[in-house]
C-alpha positions in Angstrom: -33.0 -23.1 -1.2 -30.9 -19.9 -1.1 -31.1 -17.7 -4.1 -27.8 -16.2 -5.2 -28.1 -12.4 -5.7 -27.9 -11.4 -9.4 -24.9 -9.2 -8.8 -23.0 -12.1 -7.4 -24.0 -14.3 -10.3 -22.8 -11.6 -12.7 -19.5 -11.3 -10.9 -19.0 -15.1 -11.0 -19.7 -15.2 -14.7 -17.5 -12.2 -15.3 -14.4 -13.6 -13.6 -14.6 -16.6 -16.0 -15.1 -14.4 -19.0 -12.4 -11.9 -18.1 -10.0 -14.7 -17.3 -10.5 -16.3 -20.7 -10.7 -13.2 -22.9 -9.0 -10.4 -21.1 -10.5 -6.9 -20.7 -10.6 -5.7 -24.3 -12.1 -8.8 -25.8 -14.7 -9.3 -23.1 -18.3 -8.6 -23.8 -21.0 -7.5 -21.3 -23.6 -9.0 -23.6 -22.0 -12.4 -23.4 -21.6 -12.1 -19.6 -25.2 -11.3 -19.3 -26.1 -14.2 -21.6 -24.1 -16.5 -19.3 -26.1 -15.4 -16.3 -29.4 -15.7 -18.2 -30.3 -12.0 -18.1 -30.5 -9.2 -20.7 -27.6 -6.8 -21.1 -29.9 -4.0 -20.0 -30.5 -5.8 -16.7 -26.8 -6.1 -16.1 -26.6 -2.3 -16.1 -29.0 -2.1 -13.1 -26.1 -3.7 -11.1 -23.0 -2.4 -12.7 -22.7 1.0 -14.5 -20.1 -0.2 -17.1 -17.5 -2.7 -17.9 -14.9 -0.9 -15.8 -17.3 -1.1 -12.8 -17.8 -4.8 -13.2 -14.1 -5.5 -13.9 -13.0 -3.6 -10.7 -15.7 -5.5 -8.7 -14.3 -8.8 -9.9 -10.7 -7.7 -9.3 -11.5 -6.5 -5.7 -13.1 -9.9 -4.9 -10.2 -11.8 -6.4 -7.7 -9.7 -4.5 -9.6 -10.1 -1.2 -9.8 -13.9 -1.7 -6.1 -14.2 -2.5 -5.0 -12.0 0.5 -7.1 -14.2 2.8 -5.6 -17.4 1.3 -2.1 -16.1 1.6 -2.6 -15.2 5.2 -4.0 -18.7 5.9 -0.9 -20.2 4.3 1.5 -18.3 6.4 -0.5 -19.0 9.6 -0.5 -22.8 8.9 3.2 -23.1 8.2 5.3 -25.1 10.8 7.8 -22.9 12.5 10.7 -24.9 11.2 9.6 -24.6 7.6 11.2 -22.0 5.2 8.9 -19.0 5.7 6.6 -18.4 2.7 7.3 -21.6 0.9 3.8 -23.0 1.2 2.2 -19.9 -0.3 4.5 -20.0 -3.4 3.7 -23.7 -3.8 0.0 -23.0 -3.6 0.2 -20.5 -6.4 1.6 -23.1 -8.7 -0.9 -25.8 -7.6 -3.9 -23.5 -7.9 -3.1 -21.5 -11.1 -4.6 -24.0 -13.6 -7.5 -24.8 -11.4 -8.6 -21.3 -10.3 -10.0 -18.9 -12.8 -10.1 -16.3 -10.1 -6.3 -16.6 -9.5 -5.5 -16.6 -13.2 -7.6 -13.5 -13.6 -5.9 -11.8 -10.7 -2.4 -12.5 -11.8 -2.9 -11.6 -15.5 -4.7 -8.4 -14.5 -1.9 -7.5 -12.1 0.8 -7.9 -14.8 -1.3 -6.7 -17.8 -3.9 -4.2 -16.4 -6.2 -2.3 -18.8 -4.5 1.1 -19.2 -7.6 3.1 -18.0 -7.7 1.0 -14.8 -4.0 0.8 -14.1 -3.8 3.2 -11.1 -6.5 1.4 -9.2 -5.2 -2.1 -10.1 -1.7 -1.1 -9.2 -2.8 0.2 -5.8 -4.6 -3.1 -5.1 -1.6 -5.1 -6.3 0.8 -3.1 -4.1 -1.4 -3.6 -1.1 -1.4 -7.4 -1.7 2.4 -7.4 -1.9 2.7 -5.3 1.2 0.6 -7.9 3.1 2.8 -10.7 1.8 5.9 -8.9 2.9 4.5 -8.2 6.3 3.3 -11.8 6.8 6.7 -13.1 5.6 8.6 -10.7 8.0 6.5 -11.8 10.9 7.1 -15.5 10.2 10.8 -14.8 9.5 11.2 -13.1 12.8 9.8 -16.2 14.6 11.8 -18.6 12.5 15.0 -16.6 13.1 14.4 -16.7 16.9 16.1 -13.3 17.4 19.1 -14.2 15.4 18.2 -11.9 12.5 18.5 -8.1 12.7 15.6 -5.9 11.6 17.6 -5.0 8.5 18.0 -8.6 7.6 14.3 -9.2 7.9 13.6 -6.2 5.6 16.2 -7.3 3.1 14.9 -10.9 2.9 11.4 -9.5 2.7 12.3 -7.8 -0.6 14.0 -11.0 -1.7 10.8 -13.0 -1.0 8.7 -10.5 -3.0 11.2 -11.1 -5.9 10.7 -14.8 -5.6 6.9 -14.4 -5.6 7.1 -12.1 -8.6 9.3 -14.5 -10.5 7.0 -17.5 -9.9 3.9 -15.5 -10.9 5.6 -14.2 -14.1 6.4 -17.8 -15.1 2.8 -18.9 -14.4 1.4 -16.0 -16.5 3.8 -16.2 -19.4 5.0 -19.8 -19.5 3.7 -22.8 -17.5 3.6 -24.5 -14.1 6.6 -26.7 -14.9 8.8 -23.7 -15.5 7.3 -21.9 -12.5 8.2 -24.9 -10.3 11.7 -25.0 -11.6 12.2 -21.3 -10.8 10.7 -21.7 -7.4 13.0 -24.6 -6.4 16.1 -22.7 -7.5 15.2 -19.4 -5.8 14.0 -21.2 -2.6 17.3 -22.9 -2.4 19.2 -19.6 -2.7 16.9 -18.0 -0.2 17.3 -20.9 2.2 21.1 -20.9 1.9 21.2 -17.1 2.6 18.9 -17.3 5.6 20.8 -20.2 7.1 24.1 -18.5 6.7 22.8 -15.2 8.0 21.0 -16.6 11.0 23.2 -19.5 12.0 19.9 -21.4 12.2 21.2 -24.8 11.3 22.2 -27.0 8.4 18.7 -27.6 7.0 15.3 -26.2 6.8 12.5 -28.8 7.2 9.5 -28.5 4.9 
């Protein structure tokens, strides 16, 4: 039987705790208790709450970036670029403490950690935009200009942001409604700009 390193067990407990209570209301003592260790033992792995919080954020960010890349790679060429990733956000939000932690932290970072969190969040968005641009170029089959791809890349980030805001501040039903409306507008614009056809197949 493989033994999970203590630092990994602490991080796993911390993501649940931070997701539920946020940064300010979280307690290292309660995280240590959930792992079955003393608070003093936790400090042999993480120097402070900020250190642990950023470890959990980095892991959540890495996991989400990998999942987003897999979503783009698995999309059929005829599908609206980026649609499967947005749908996955809604599907996973209530099930994944890691995703809830990541999105809430991205929109409501602890002030002392805001620069590091913002840098990570911007890197995630840059990856999304790059992956979307690559898929859009293939979908457009040369009928979209580079300026079009850049423009719609920004539009796509606006769509992602809107869906995430709805998830964080309202609920999945409202996020789904927002996604459907914005996807329709994005689809109509892309079809008109590219002359791609009368429909996009999911």
